[in-house]
C-alpha positions as CSV (number, residue, x, y, z in Angstrom):
1,X,-47.2,-53.0,54.4
2,X,-46.7,-52.3,50.7
3,X,-50.5,-51.9,50.2
4,X,-50.6,-49.3,53.1
5,X,-47.8,-47.4,51.5
6,X,-49.5,-47.5,48.1
7,X,-52.7,-46.2,49.6
8,X,-50.9,-43.4,51.5
9,X,-49.1,-42.2,48.4
10,X,-52.3,-42.2,46.4
11,X,-54.1,-40.1,49.1
12,X,-51.2,-37.7,49.2
13,X,-51.2,-37.3,45.4
14,X,-55.0,-36.7,45.4
15,X,-54.6,-34.0,48.1
16,X,-51.9,-32.3,46.0
17,X,-54.0,-32.5,42.8
18,X,-57.1,-31.1,44.6
19,X,-55.1,-28.1,45.8
20,X,-54.4,-26.8,42.2
21,X,-56.5,-23.9,41.0
22,X,-59.0,-25.0,38.4
23,X,-61.0,-22.5,36.2
24,X,-64.4,-23.6,35.0
25,X,-64.3,-25.8,31.9
26,X,-65.3,-23.0,29.5
27,X,-62.0,-21.2,30.2
28,X,-59.3,-22.9,28.1
29,X,-56.4,-22.2,25.8
30,X,-57.6,-20.7,22.4
31,X,-60.8,-19.1,23.9
32,X,-62.2,-15.8,22.9
33,X,-63.3,-13.2,25.6
34,X,-65.7,-10.3,25.0
35,X,-63.8,-7.1,24.2
36,X,-64.0,-3.9,26.3
37,X,-66.0,-5.3,29.2
38,X,-65.7,-6.8,32.6
39,X,-65.6,-10.5,32.0
40,X,-66.4,-12.9,34.9
41,X,-64.0,-15.8,35.4
42,X,-64.7,-18.5,38.0
43,X,-63.5,-21.8,39.2
44,X,-62.3,-23.8,42.1
45,X,-59.3,-24.0,44.4
46,X,-58.5,-25.3,47.9
47,X,-61.0,-23.7,50.4
48,X,-60.0,-20.3,51.8
49,X,-57.0,-20.2,49.4
50,X,-56.0,-16.9,47.8
51,X,-56.0,-17.2,44.0
52,X,-54.0,-14.7,42.0
53,X,-54.9,-14.0,38.4
54,X,-52.8,-11.9,36.0
55,X,-53.6,-11.0,32.4
56,X,-51.0,-10.3,29.8
57,X,-53.0,-7.7,27.9
58,X,-52.8,-5.1,30.6
59,X,-50.3,-6.7,33.1
60,X,-53.0,-6.3,35.7
61,X,-53.0,-8.5,38.9
62,X,-56.2,-9.6,40.4
63,X,-56.8,-11.7,43.5
64,X,-59.7,-13.5,45.1
65,X,-60.1,-15.9,48.0
66,X,-61.9,-19.2,47.5
67,X,-64.9,-19.7,49.7
68,X,-65.4,-22.6,52.2
69,X,-66.4,-24.9,49.3
70,X,-63.4,-23.8,47.2
71,X,-65.4,-21.7,44.7
72,X,-64.1,-18.4,43.5
73,X,-65.3,-15.7,41.0
74,X,-63.7,-12.5,39.8
75,X,-64.3,-10.0,37.0
76,X,-61.4,-8.9,34.8
77,X,-61.3,-5.9,32.4
78,X,-60.7,-6.7,28.7
79,X,-59.2,-4.4,26.1
80,X,-60.3,-3.7,22.5
81,X,-60.0,-6.7,20.1
82,X,-56.6,-8.3,19.8
83,X,-54.4,-11.1,20.9
84,X,-53.1,-13.6,21.4
85,X,-52.8,-13.2,25.2
86,X,-52.3,-15.3,28.3
87,X,-54.0,-15.5,31.7
88,X,-52.0,-16.9,34.6
89,X,-53.7,-18.4,37.7
90,X,-51.7,-19.0,40.8
91,X,-52.8,-20.5,44.2
92,X,-49.3,-21.7,45.0
93,X,-49.1,-23.7,41.8
94,X,-49.3,-21.9,38.4
95,X,-51.8,-22.6,35.6
96,X,-51.4,-20.6,32.4
97,X,-54.0,-20.4,29.6
98,X,-52.5,-19.3,26.3
99,X,-53.6,-18.1,22.9
100,X,-56.5,-16.1,24.2
101,X,-58.2,-13.7,21.7
102,X,-60.2,-10.7,22.6
103,X,-63.1,-9.8,20.3
104,X,-66.8,-10.1,19.8
105,X,-68.5,-13.1,21.4
106,X,-72.0,-14.0,20.2
107,X,-74.1,-16.8,21.4
108,X,-76.9,-18.0,19.2
109,X,-79.9,-19.9,20.4
110,X,-81.7,-22.8,18.6
111,X,-84.7,-20.8,17.5
112,X,-86.4,-21.5,14.1
113,X,-84.8,-18.3,12.6
114,X,-81.3,-19.7,13.2
115,X,-81.3,-21.3,9.8
116,X,-81.5,-17.8,8.1
117,X,-78.2,-16.8,6.5
118,X,-76.6,-13.5,7.4
119,X,-77.5,-12.1,4.0
120,X,-81.2,-13.0,4.6
121,X,-83.6,-15.0,2.4
122,X,-84.9,-13.7,-0.9
123,X,-87.1,-10.7,-0.4
124,X,-86.3,-10.7,3.4
125,X,-83.4,-8.6,4.7
126,X,-80.8,-10.2,6.8
127,X,-78.3,-8.8,9.3
128,X,-75.7,-7.5,6.9
129,X,-75.9,-3.8,6.0
130,X,-76.5,-2.9,2.3
131,X,-73.5,-1.3,0.7
């Protein structure tokens, strides 16, 4: 009897945990989002659930409905560089990401030229402008 109750409670807990909205792992506290653009944010929720997203930089409210697999994706507008800001996700339970900065986001690939410093090598200009 106790084993059946234990299993039932565990299943109930798992169902509750699965219902919580979950952004993709790249969306976390302390992240940086590209300024002045439409940034895609995606994640998972319970299938066919409405996910509400609000951003503290413009107090804008967005909403999207998760598909039959629980996946959702939406684009949010970002301001000029600044912060820190918050993003709130709500599918019935709230999740708040904090300390979000807005600015320039650059991704660098592992090419052979990645070892070149910003100032460039001797007799080879780099990326920084001459002043």
